[in-house]
N, C-alpha and C positions, 0 to 999 in steps of 0.2 A: 598678800597678792604680789605677783611679779610686776615690776614696772615695765611698761610697754615702750620699746625703743625702736625708732626707725633710723636706718642708715642708708643714705643714698649716694650713688656714684653713677658714672655713665656705663661702663662695661668692665670686663676683666681682661682686656688685651694686655699684652706684655708692656710693663712700665713700672717705674719706681712707685708711683702713687698706688697702682693696683697691687704690687707686692706688699706695700704697707698696709693696705686694706685687708689683705689675706692674713697678715700678721696680727692685726687687731682682732679679726673675727675668730682666729684660732685661739686667742687668749681670753675671750670674754666668758663670763660665768653664766651659762645658760640655765643653771639651777635658780639663779637669782633674777635674771632678766629675760623677758620675752622679746626677741629681736626679729624685726622684719627687715629684709634687705631689698631696697628698690634699685635695680639696675635698669637704666633706660634701655639698654639692649642686652639680651641674654646671649652674649658672645664673648669670645676671648680665650686665649690659651690657658689662663689661670682658673677657668671655671671648674676643672676637676679638683682643684685644691680647696674649694669651698668646704668648710667643716659642716657637720650635720646640724649644728645648733640653730643658725638663722633660717627663717622662712623666706624663700625667694618669691617676691610678689610677681604677679602677672605683668608682662610688658603692656605699656599703654602706647598705642601707635604714634601719638603726637610727639612723645618724648624720644622716639627712636630717630627723629629726623635731623638731629642737630649735627651729626657728622656725615650726613648725606649731601649730595649736590643739590642745588636748587631745582634742577631738571628732575631729579629723582623725587624730591618732595612734592612737586607739582604733579608729576606722573602718578603718585600714590593718592592724589586727591586732596592734599593738604594745601589748598590754594592760599589761604590767609597766612599760613606759616611761610609758604614760599614767597609771598609778597613781602613779609616782614624780613626775611633773610636777604632778599634783593635790596631792600631799603637799608638794611644794616651794612651790607657790603658797600653800597654807595657812600653811606655816612662815614664809614671807617677810612675809605679812600680819600674823601674830602678832608676829614680830620687829620689823617696821616700826612697829607700834603701841606696843610696849613702849619702843623706842628713839626714838620720835617721828621716824621717817624719812619725808620727804615723797616720795621717789622710790625705792621698794623694788625697782625693776627688776633691779638688779645682784644683789640677794639671791635673787630668783627664778631667775635664770640660775645662780648659784652653787649653790643647793640642788638645782636641776634636774640638773646634772651630777653632783653628789655622790651623789644618791639613785639615779640611773639607771646609774651606773658598773658595778655588779655584773652587769647584763644586756647590757652593750655588748661586742661581739666584739673580739678582738685582731687586729692585723696579723701575718701569718706571717713576713714578710721581716725579716731582720736588717740594721740600718743602722749606719754609723759615727756619724752625727749625726742627730738628730731635732729639728726646729725647729717649735715651735708659734707661729705668727705672730699668732694671735688668741686673747685670753683668753676663757675659762679654759683651763688647760692639762692637764686630767685625761687627755685622749687620749694626748698624748706621754708623760705621766707614768706611766700605768698600762697603756696598750694597745699600746705600741710597744717593741720590743726594740732598743735602741740603746746604743752605748758612751757617748755623751754626749747630753744633752738640754738644749735651749735654749729658754726661754720669753720672748716679747716683751711689753713694756708700752707701750701707746699712750695711756694716759690719766693724769690727774692724781689720784693716790690720796687727796689731801687733800679731794677733793670727791665721793667715792663712799663709800657705806656698805655694809660687808661683815661677814660673820662671820669675825673674825680667826683663830679656831681652825681653821675649815674652810679658810681661805686659806693658813694656815701649813702644813697637811698637804699641800696641793697643791704649794707651792713646795719642800717637802722632797724631792720626787721629781724636781726639775729641777736640773741641774748648774750652769747658767749663766743669768743674767737679762740681757736687753738692754732698756734704755729708749731712747726715741727723742729724748730731750733731757736735758741736765744737770738742769734743774729737775724734770723728770718722775722722774728718778732720785732726787733729794733728797727729794721728797714721799713716794715709796715707802719710802725708808730711814728716814724719820721714824717710820714705823709698824712697819717690820720691820728695825731696825738690825742684827739678828743675821745678815741676808743680805748685808751689805756686801761680803764677799769674792766673792760670786757676781756682783756688779753690773758691767755694762759699758754704755757709751753708743754707739749707732750711729744716726745721723740717718736720717730717711726719704730714700731715694735719689730725686733728681729730675734730669731731663735738660733743661736750658734749651733745647737745640736742638729736642727733641721738642715741648715746650710751645709754643714760638714757631711751629713749623710747624702744629700743630693749631689754634692761635689764628687762622689765616688763613681758616678756614671761615666762610662768610657766615651771618648770623642775621637772621631776619625780625621777631622779636618787639619789637625796639627801634626800629622804623621811625617809630612815632608819637610819639617823644620829642624831636623837634626843638625846640630852644629851652629844653629843661629840663636841669637838672643830672642826670646819670644816675648812680645809685648801684647797686652790685651786691654781693650777699652770696651765697656758695656754702656750703651746709651742710644737714645733716639738720634737719628740723623737729622739734626736741626741746628740752626744757628747757635742756640744757647749752649749746646754740648761741645762746640768747637772742633768737630771732627775734621773740618777743612784745615784747621791749624795743625792737626796731627799729621795729615798727609804731607804738608810742607815740612814739618819737623822730620818726618821720616826721610824725605828727600835729602835734607841737609846731613842727616846721620849716615845715610848710604854714601853720599859724596865724601864724607869724612873718613870713610873706610870701615864703618861698623857693619857687621853682617847680622841683620836682624829680620824678623818676620812680625809684622804688626797686624793683629786680628781685631776687628770691630764686630761685636755682637749687637745687633739692633737694626732698626728700619726707620723710615721717615721721609719727609718731603724732599730732602736734598740728595737722595740716593743717586739719581741719574747724574747730577752735577758732580758728585764725588767720584763716580765711576770714570767720568771724562777726565777729571783732574788726575786721577791715578794713571790713566793711559798717557795723558800729556806729559806727566813727569816720569814716565817709563818705570813705574813702581809695581807692575803686574806681578813680579816675583817677590815682592816685599810687603805690600799693603793689601789686605783682604777684607772685604765686606761680607760677613757671614750671614746677614739677614736675621730674621726672627729666630729666637731660640727660647723655648718655654723654660729651660733650665740653663742659666748662664754659668752656674757655679763650676762645672767641670772645666770650662775654658779659663776661668780665673785661676783655678787650682793648677792648671797646666802651664801657666805663664811664669816667666822670670821676673817681670815687672808689670804692675798694673798702672795704667796711665789714665787720668781724668783731666782732659784738656779744656774743660768747660769755661765759657764766658761768664755764666752765672748759674747758681743753684739755690734752691731753698735748703734742701738737705739731700746730698747725694748718697742714696742708700748703697750704691755699689761700692763706694769707698769703704764703708763700714764692713761690707761683705768681704771685700778683699783683705781687710785687716783681720777679720775673723779667720780667714784661711791662711793667714801668716804671709801674705805677699807684699813685698816692698811696693810702696805707692809713690808715684810722682803725680802731683796735682797742682793745677794753676791756683793762683792766689785770688780766686773770685771772692766777692764780699763776705760770704759766709764760711769761707774755707777754715778759718781758725777755730770755728765751733766744731769741726769734724776731726781735726788732727793737730798734733803738735810737731812743728817743723824740726826735722832731724831726730825726732824721737820715734814716731810711728808713721812718718811720711816725709817726703821732701816736697816743700811748698815752693813753687817757682813763680817768677814774674808771669803776668798773664798775656804772654805773646809767644810767637814761634820760637824765638831765641831762648826764652825761659824754659820752654818745654824741652828743647834740644839739650840745654845745659843740665837740666835736672836728670834726664835719661843718661847722658854721658857720665854724670857724677856717680850714678848708681852702678853703671856697667864697669867703670874704671876703678871704683873704690869698694873693694870686697869687704873691708872692715865696716864701712857704713851700711852696706847691704845686710851684713850678718847682725849688726847692732839693731837695725830696724826690726828684723825678723824676731830677734830675741825679745825685744820690748813688746812686740805685738802678742807673742805667744804667752807672755806673763799677764796680759790685760784680760779682764772679763768684759767683753763687749756686749754681752747679753743685757737686754733691757726689758724683759717681759713684765717687770713690775710697773712699767710706765702706765699700764692699763688701770692701775689703782688711781691715778690722777683723773682719768676719765670717770671712774666710779664716784669720786668726790664731787665732780661737777653734776653727775646724774642725781646723786642723793641730795644735792642742795636744792632740788626743785620743791 
């Protein structure tokens, strides 16, 4: 008999986690496993990329509420969830002020799930393995009946602020933990060393063939950049991704006489602030926010240099995608950076500030030998890792 597997996540909107989930689902052996996919919301630009193998479970209205406003939640009649969300928001603000946390968003999510849990429904079906692909993992921990429960980590725990007691209670209900990189694993275990025996590393699954095929699609937005050095960044417009640092770096490069066009593919909460910053620095002809793109690969393929200005990452899928497409990469030295690339071999790793980003880009523009060396090294590498799915099979079969 096939083993019954449940995989849960929020939706399939554009993002690194969602692309990783599609990569996993495309590689799974559906002759061997019966896979149910629980998406809290049936939406997102990556929905058309779902393979035929998994069965998409029906939406459950209570679970669709977590990215809606409190007003929307109450308007839909989910009064208890709305109250729990309000309490979570207040608790995160208080906690954030006491601990001097600049970005309490993770706390709000954490408290939101913790407080809403009592009124969220359970799934009736019994599974051999339940996989929570997106943090937090209260759903698989408390609302799913499974012989084994696996929770994924996609972020660098050294750079997020959480209530550790609440977090520990959540992880107690998970049998195995999967981090997407060795560095991601290490930063997590620094905070929760007692969970070492549960920890495993399975990298995000990428198919070079698929990426190269999708990169062939034409793009129109870059047509007016002839004669300019084209830079591309793909990422959410958030504090973690450091796009604000990229805007300031662009200004310094323009002032230093470099003729460039910097394109950012992505969306997020800082969009309006970034647009204002671009205007304030008079970069309208040099720095462009392109918004959501289902397929970012043609933009990466069209650039001269790919730039990742992040403050922190778990595993930046976009760096690997740029390397697969043979594009010179400039990346900041975020804590997990050296698990993704080797400095001066297949990327330039810079100090994690505006000056570092500027110097890294200058170095690649001015040094043709270094640029060609990086490209040559990347072309010789096999960045495909479809066999990573075998590690998941080992965890499943150990039930």
